[in-house]
C-alpha positions in Angstrom: 68.7 -54.2 -47.3 69.2 -55.6 -44.0 68.0 -52.3 -41.7 64.8 -52.4 -43.7 64.2 -55.6 -43.6 64.9 -55.6 -40.0 62.9 -52.2 -38.9 59.2 -54.0 -41.3 59.8 -57.1 -39.2 59.6 -55.5 -36.0 57.2 -53.0 -37.0 54.3 -55.7 -38.2 54.6 -56.7 -35.0 53.2 -54.2 -33.7 49.4 -53.5 -34.6 49.5 -49.9 -32.3 52.8 -48.5 -33.8 52.5 -44.6 -34.4 52.0 -43.1 -38.1 55.8 -42.2 -39.4 56.9 -39.8 -42.0 60.1 -40.5 -44.2 61.1 -37.3 -46.0 63.4 -37.5 -48.9 65.0 -35.5 -51.2 64.1 -35.9 -55.1 67.6 -36.8 -55.4 68.4 -38.5 -52.3 71.9 -39.1 -51.3 70.2 -42.3 -49.4 68.0 -45.0 -50.2 64.5 -43.9 -50.2 63.3 -48.2 -50.6 63.5 -48.2 -46.3 60.7 -45.7 -46.5 58.5 -46.8 -49.6 58.8 -50.5 -48.9 56.7 -49.7 -45.1 54.0 -47.2 -47.0 53.9 -50.7 -49.0 52.8 -52.6 -46.0 51.3 -49.9 -44.1 49.7 -47.2 -45.9 47.6 -46.5 -43.4 50.9 -46.0 -41.0 53.2 -44.5 -43.3 53.6 -41.7 -45.5 56.9 -40.6 -47.9 57.1 -37.2 -48.8 59.7 -36.1 -51.3 61.1 -32.5 -51.4 61.7 -31.0 -55.4 65.3 -30.1 -55.8 66.8 -31.4 -53.0 69.8 -34.2 -52.3 70.3 -34.8 -48.7 69.6 -31.7 -46.6 66.4 -30.7 -48.2 65.1 -28.5 -45.2 68.4 -26.3 -46.5 68.6 -27.2 -50.1 64.8 -26.0 -50.3 63.0 -24.6 -47.5 60.1 -23.4 -48.7 58.7 -27.1 -50.1 60.6 -28.8 -46.9 57.8 -26.0 -44.6 55.0 -27.0 -46.8 55.8 -30.7 -46.2 56.1 -30.4 -42.6 52.4 -28.9 -42.0 50.9 -31.7 -44.2 52.8 -33.6 -41.4 51.6 -31.3 -38.7 48.3 -31.0 -40.4 48.0 -35.7 -40.6 49.3 -35.5 -36.8 46.8 -33.0 -35.3 43.6 -34.3 -37.3 44.7 -37.8 -36.6 45.2 -37.1 -32.7 42.5 -38.3 -30.9 44.0 -38.1 -27.2 45.5 -35.4 -25.6 49.3 -36.6 -24.5 50.1 -37.6 -21.0 50.8 -34.4 -18.9 54.9 -34.9 -18.0 53.4 -33.9 -14.0 50.7 -36.5 -14.2 
């Protein structure tokens, strides 16, 4: 529980934190509490995705659903992006 509380308190200090997505299996080997707790506090910044019929290795256990979830994440980022990232040469 300590790491979740620590991350939560640090993120709440920064109103400019980037959007985050937590991806879990539907039968997680680890607790989904961290992502869900942050989602409750930072609704517009945090998305929690659960991949059906998976445990820890969601990309290998259900690649089609993982791909679909990743496309949702990428689409959300593309739709919310208002500025181009700086060029590494600038």
